[in-house]
VEXVEXFI-818131 format. One record per residue: residue in three letters; x negated, y, z negated of N, C-alpha, C in turn. Coordinates in steps of 0.001 Angstrom, whole numbers, plus 500000, padded with zeros to 6 digits. Atoms other than C-alpha are relative to their C-alpha. Layout:
atom type:ALA | n_east:X | n_north:Y | n_up:Z | ca_east:X | ca_north:Y | ca_up:Z | c_east:X | c_north:Y | c_up:Z
...
REM end
This chain:
atom type:MET | n_east:499148 | n_north:500680 | n_up:499049 | ca_east:519031 | ca_north:496557 | ca_up:487850 | c_east:499166 | c_north:499623 | c_up:501224
atom type:ALA | n_east:500745 | n_north:500487 | n_up:498839 | ca_east:517637 | ca_north:494508 | ca_up:490735 | c_east:500414 | c_north:500756 | c_up:501257
atom type:GLN | n_east:499769 | n_north:499336 | n_up:498723 | ca_east:517325 | ca_north:496135 | ca_up:494150 | c_east:499419 | c_north:499123 | c_up:501109
atom type:SER | n_east:500564 | n_north:500747 | n_up:498875 | ca_east:516662 | ca_north:494704 | ca_up:497580 | c_east:499303 | c_north:500965 | c_up:500946
atom type:ALA | n_east:500728 | n_north:499224 | n_up:499002 | ca_east:514296 | ca_north:495913 | ca_up:500277 | c_east:499687 | c_north:499083 | c_up:501165
atom type:LYS | n_east:500360 | n_north:500789 | n_up:498822 | ca_east:513559 | ca_north:494774 | ca_up:503815 | c_east:498497 | c_north:500115 | c_up:500225
atom type:LEU | n_east:501426 | n_north:500052 | n_up:499709 | ca_east:509991 | ca_north:493691 | ca_up:504495 | c_east:499798 | c_north:499283 | c_up:501322
atom type:ALA | n_east:500331 | n_north:500671 | n_up:498746 | ca_east:508406 | ca_north:492681 | ca_up:507779 | c_east:499736 | c_north:498524 | c_up:499726
atom type:ASP | n_east:500167 | n_north:501448 | n_up:500157 | ca_east:508280 | ca_north:488924 | ca_up:508325 | c_east:498583 | c_north:499610 | c_up:499593
atom type:ASP | n_east:501384 | n_north:500357 | n_up:500333 | ca_east:504473 | ca_north:488828 | ca_up:508187 | c_east:499662 | c_north:500370 | c_up:498555
atom type:LEU | n_east:500230 | n_north:499625 | n_up:501395 | ca_east:504420 | ca_north:490695 | ca_up:504865 | c_east:500696 | c_north:499034 | c_up:499051
atom type:MET | n_east:499251 | n_north:500920 | n_up:500857 | ca_east:507084 | ca_north:488442 | ca_up:503398 | c_east:499323 | c_north:498633 | c_up:499945
atom type:ALA | n_east:500722 | n_north:501280 | n_up:499981 | ca_east:505136 | ca_north:485356 | ca_up:504487 | c_east:498773 | c_north:500073 | c_up:499094
atom type:ALA | n_east:501173 | n_north:499831 | n_up:500859 | ca_east:502023 | ca_north:486728 | ca_up:502765 | c_east:500405 | c_north:500033 | c_up:498529
atom type:VAL | n_east:499504 | n_north:499943 | n_up:501381 | ca_east:504023 | ca_north:487490 | ca_up:499614 | c_east:500351 | c_north:498602 | c_up:499507
atom type:ARG | n_east:499609 | n_north:501362 | n_up:500398 | ca_east:505474 | ca_north:483983 | ca_up:499537 | c_east:498770 | c_north:499112 | c_up:499777
atom type:ARG | n_east:501219 | n_north:500809 | n_up:500113 | ca_east:502041 | ca_north:482399 | ca_up:500091 | c_east:499244 | c_north:500342 | c_up:498706
atom type:GLU | n_east:500709 | n_north:499579 | n_up:501211 | ca_east:500388 | ca_north:484445 | ca_up:497326 | c_east:500777 | c_north:499630 | c_up:498744
atom type:ALA | n_east:499173 | n_north:500351 | n_up:501163 | ca_east:503303 | ca_north:483887 | ca_up:494946 | c_east:499854 | c_north:498516 | c_up:499680
atom type:GLU | n_east:500143 | n_north:501446 | n_up:500208 | ca_east:503008 | ca_north:480137 | ca_up:495451 | c_east:498622 | c_north:499662 | c_up:499427
atom type:LEU | n_east:501359 | n_north:500262 | n_up:500482 | ca_east:499230 | ca_north:480164 | ca_up:494925 | c_east:499836 | c_north:500355 | c_up:498527
atom type:HIS | n_east:500135 | n_north:499522 | n_up:501379 | ca_east:499585 | ca_north:482084 | ca_up:491659 | c_east:501119 | c_north:499500 | c_up:499088
atom type:ILE | n_east:498864 | n_north:500558 | n_up:500740 | ca_east:502707 | ca_north:480195 | ca_up:490554 | c_east:500856 | c_north:501127 | c_up:499406
atom type:TRP | n_east:499130 | n_north:498889 | n_up:500365 | ca_east:504724 | ca_north:483432 | ca_up:490441 | c_east:501261 | c_north:499917 | c_up:500828
atom type:SER | n_east:498830 | n_north:499823 | n_up:499141 | ca_east:508173 | ca_north:484234 | ca_up:491695 | c_east:499636 | c_north:501038 | c_up:501060
atom type:VAL | n_east:500223 | n_north:498987 | n_up:498963 | ca_east:508350 | ca_north:486330 | ca_up:494859 | c_east:500143 | c_north:501389 | c_up:499381
atom type:ALA | n_east:499792 | n_north:498699 | n_up:500646 | ca_east:509753 | ca_north:489224 | ca_up:492807 | c_east:498844 | c_north:500338 | c_up:499062
atom type:GLY | n_east:501127 | n_north:499779 | n_up:500898 | ca_east:506972 | ca_north:488783 | ca_up:490260 | c_east:498753 | c_north:500424 | c_up:500749
atom type:HIS | n_east:501180 | n_north:499635 | n_up:499217 | ca_east:504304 | ca_north:488962 | ca_up:492948 | c_east:500137 | c_north:501408 | c_up:500574
atom type:ILE | n_east:499786 | n_north:498651 | n_up:499468 | ca_east:505831 | ca_north:492060 | ca_up:494554 | c_east:499816 | c_north:501034 | c_up:498894
atom type:THR | n_east:500156 | n_north:499087 | n_up:501134 | ca_east:506036 | ca_north:493744 | ca_up:491140 | c_east:498526 | c_north:500162 | c_up:499643
atom type:HIS | n_east:501435 | n_north:499964 | n_up:500294 | ca_east:502397 | ca_north:492837 | ca_up:490433 | c_east:499262 | c_north:500849 | c_up:501040
atom type:SER | n_east:500679 | n_north:499268 | n_up:498929 | ca_east:501283 | ca_north:494201 | ca_up:493812 | c_east:500283 | c_north:501494 | c_up:499925
atom type:LEU | n_east:499655 | n_north:498583 | n_up:500130 | ca_east:503149 | ca_north:497475 | ca_up:493312 | c_east:499260 | c_north:500638 | c_up:498829
atom type:ARG | n_east:500717 | n_north:499469 | n_up:501164 | ca_east:501630 | ca_north:497942 | ca_up:489859 | c_east:498500 | c_north:500103 | c_up:500271
atom type:LEU | n_east:501413 | n_north:499974 | n_up:499645 | ca_east:498177 | ca_north:497092 | ca_up:491183 | c_east:499708 | c_north:501189 | c_up:500911
atom type:GLY | n_east:500170 | n_north:498857 | n_up:499103 | ca_east:498565 | ca_north:499637 | ca_up:493981 | c_east:500046 | c_north:501325 | c_up:499256
atom type:ALA | n_east:499900 | n_north:498773 | n_up:500796 | ca_east:499643 | ca_north:502313 | ca_up:491509 | c_east:498742 | c_north:500210 | c_up:499163
atom type:ALA | n_east:501222 | n_north:499898 | n_up:500804 | ca_east:496626 | ca_north:501551 | ca_up:489307 | c_east:498818 | c_north:500442 | c_up:500857
atom type:ILE | n_east:501084 | n_north:499611 | n_up:499088 | ca_east:494278 | ca_north:501866 | ca_up:492290 | c_east:500109 | c_north:501481 | c_up:500330
atom type:GLU | n_east:499797 | n_north:498587 | n_up:499696 | ca_east:495806 | ca_north:505223 | ca_up:493225 | c_east:499604 | c_north:500874 | c_up:498815
atom type:GLN | n_east:500292 | n_north:499205 | n_up:501191 | ca_east:495456 | ca_north:506479 | ca_up:489640 | c_east:498528 | c_north:499956 | c_up:499609
atom type:ALA | n_east:501415 | n_north:500132 | n_up:500346 | ca_east:491827 | ca_north:505313 | ca_up:489392 | c_east:499147 | c_north:501095 | c_up:500626
atom type:GLY | n_east:500718 | n_north:498885 | n_up:499412 | ca_east:490747 | ca_north:508170 | ca_up:491650 | c_east:499197 | c_north:499684 | c_up:501244
atom type:ALA | n_east:500740 | n_north:500337 | n_up:498784 | ca_east:488915 | ca_north:506260 | ca_up:494394 | c_east:500892 | c_north:500159 | c_up:501223
atom type:TYR | n_east:499015 | n_north:499843 | n_up:498936 | ca_east:492076 | ca_north:506465 | ca_up:496456 | c_east:501062 | c_north:500945 | c_up:499465
atom type:VAL | n_east:499005 | n_north:499031 | n_up:500442 | ca_east:494321 | ca_north:509499 | ca_up:496139 | c_east:501037 | c_north:500153 | c_up:501107
atom type:HIS | n_east:498928 | n_north:499983 | n_up:499005 | ca_east:497626 | ca_north:509184 | ca_up:497970 | c_east:500296 | c_north:501421 | c_up:500484
atom type:ALA | n_east:499730 | n_north:498613 | n_up:499614 | ca_east:498104 | ca_north:512971 | ca_up:497966 | c_east:499007 | c_north:500476 | c_up:501061
atom type:ARG | n_east:500996 | n_north:499612 | n_up:498988 | ca_east:494875 | ca_north:513371 | ca_up:499970 | c_east:500324 | c_north:499367 | c_up:501352
atom type:VAL | n_east:499603 | n_north:500666 | n_up:498754 | ca_east:496044 | ca_north:510829 | ca_up:502553 | c_east:501181 | c_north:500741 | c_up:500618
atom type:THR | n_east:498831 | n_north:499266 | n_up:499526 | ca_east:499374 | ca_north:512659 | ca_up:502826 | c_east:499585 | c_north:501351 | c_up:500574
atom type:ALA | n_east:500481 | n_north:498708 | n_up:499512 | ca_east:497562 | ca_north:515984 | ca_up:503222 | c_east:499315 | c_north:499851 | c_up:501357
atom type:ALA | n_east:500653 | n_north:500238 | n_up:498708 | ca_east:495466 | ca_north:514540 | ca_up:506056 | c_east:501030 | c_north:499670 | c_up:501073
atom type:LEU | n_east:498963 | n_north:500357 | n_up:499028 | ca_east:498557 | ca_north:513110 | ca_up:507737 | c_east:500781 | c_north:501219 | c_up:500476
atom type:ASP | n_east:499231 | n_north:498832 | n_up:499569 | ca_east:500311 | ca_north:516478 | ca_up:507748 | c_east:499119 | c_north:501194 | c_up:500376
atom type:GLY | n_east:500902 | n_north:498989 | n_up:499466 | ca_east:497215 | ca_north:518445 | ca_up:508793 | c_east:499438 | c_north:500989 | c_up:498992
atom type:ARG | n_east:500519 | n_north:499081 | n_up:501016 | ca_east:496363 | ca_north:520160 | ca_up:505489 | c_east:498586 | c_north:499647 | c_up:499557
atom type:LEU | n_east:501341 | n_north:500450 | n_up:500369 | ca_east:493124 | ca_north:518179 | ca_up:505070 | c_east:499368 | c_north:499339 | c_up:501216
atom type:ASP | n_east:500738 | n_north:500622 | n_up:498900 | ca_east:490506 | ca_north:517247 | ca_up:507648 | c_east:499765 | c_north:498528 | c_up:499652
atom type:PRO | n_east:500192 | n_north:501427 | n_up:500285 | ca_east:490497 | ca_north:513418 | ca_up:507884 | c_east:498542 | c_north:499618 | c_up:499743
atom type:ALA | n_east:501419 | n_north:500280 | n_up:500233 | ca_east:486682 | ca_north:513524 | ca_up:507908 | c_east:499632 | c_north:500147 | c_up:498523
atom type:GLU | n_east:500257 | n_north:499796 | n_up:501426 | ca_east:486880 | ca_north:514582 | ca_up:504240 | c_east:500542 | c_north:498868 | c_up:499126
atom type:LEU | n_east:499428 | n_north:501105 | n_up:500769 | ca_east:488714 | ca_north:511404 | ca_up:503196 | c_east:498919 | c_north:499012 | c_up:499574
atom type:ARG | n_east:500880 | n_north:501079 | n_up:500450 | ca_east:486924 | ca_north:508762 | ca_up:501139 | c_east:500335 | c_north:498741 | c_up:500798
atom type:GLU | n_east:499840 | n_north:501197 | n_up:499165 | ca_east:486578 | ca_north:505290 | ca_up:502664 | c_east:501403 | c_north:499390 | c_up:499899
atom type:GLY | n_east:498678 | n_north:500605 | n_up:500180 | ca_east:489765 | ca_north:503791 | ca_up:501184 | c_east:501115 | c_north:500897 | c_up:500491
atom type:GLU | n_east:499000 | n_north:499042 | n_up:499525 | ca_east:491721 | ca_north:506943 | ca_up:501925 | c_east:500029 | c_north:500025 | c_up:501523
atom type:GLY | n_east:500080 | n_north:500001 | n_up:498540 | ca_east:490491 | ca_north:506914 | ca_up:505512 | c_east:500668 | c_north:498777 | c_up:500611
atom type:ILE | n_east:499353 | n_north:501228 | n_up:499526 | ca_east:491645 | ca_north:503330 | ca_up:505945 | c_east:501511 | c_north:500145 | c_up:499918
atom type:ALA | n_east:498554 | n_north:499803 | n_up:500164 | ca_east:495093 | ca_north:504202 | ca_up:504574 | c_east:500530 | c_north:501005 | c_up:501015
atom type:TRP | n_east:499616 | n_north:498982 | n_up:499019 | ca_east:495244 | ca_north:507284 | ca_up:506827 | c_east:500111 | c_north:499375 | c_up:501392
atom type:LEU | n_east:499987 | n_north:500646 | n_up:498689 | ca_east:494368 | ca_north:505227 | ca_up:509911 | c_east:501146 | c_north:499000 | c_up:500113
atom type:ASP | n_east:498865 | n_north:500932 | n_up:500009 | ca_east:496895 | ca_north:502536 | ca_up:508957 | c_east:501311 | c_north:500745 | c_up:500210
atom type:ALA | n_east:498763 | n_north:499223 | n_up:499869 | ca_east:499603 | ca_north:505188 | ca_up:508615 | c_east:500160 | c_north:500527 | c_up:501420
atom type:LEU | n_east:499931 | n_north:499528 | n_up:498610 | ca_east:498747 | ca_north:506637 | ca_up:512032 | c_east:500382 | c_north:498867 | c_up:500936
atom type:THR | n_east:499705 | n_north:501165 | n_up:499166 | ca_east:498861 | ca_north:503174 | ca_up:513571 | c_east:501470 | c_north:499617 | c_up:499900
atom type:LEU | n_east:498591 | n_north:500353 | n_up:500200 | ca_east:502310 | ca_north:502516 | ca_up:512074 | c_east:500945 | c_north:500994 | c_up:500659
atom type:ARG | n_east:499155 | n_north:498972 | n_up:499379 | ca_east:503651 | ca_north:505768 | ca_up:513568 | c_east:500240 | c_north:499721 | c_up:501476
atom type:LYS | n_east:499913 | n_north:500220 | n_up:498544 | ca_east:503083 | ca_north:504540 | ca_up:517130 | c_east:500983 | c_north:498930 | c_up:500347
REM end
């Protein structure tokens, strides 16, 4: 069953632009992006659990890999 979600205007604009470039529907592009993100997390170079551990103080952020560190910093920025 289809569900709706609210996305920031800038994200939605990027989704629409990419969907048009690839001749996909907006929903198709969002689905692709979510699956791609999940594949990246499962590949091991980026482990979401490690980012979460750093965010809640169970892991020193200095121990994060490059991609994890970027995600950690992005999450901190969004909290402000």
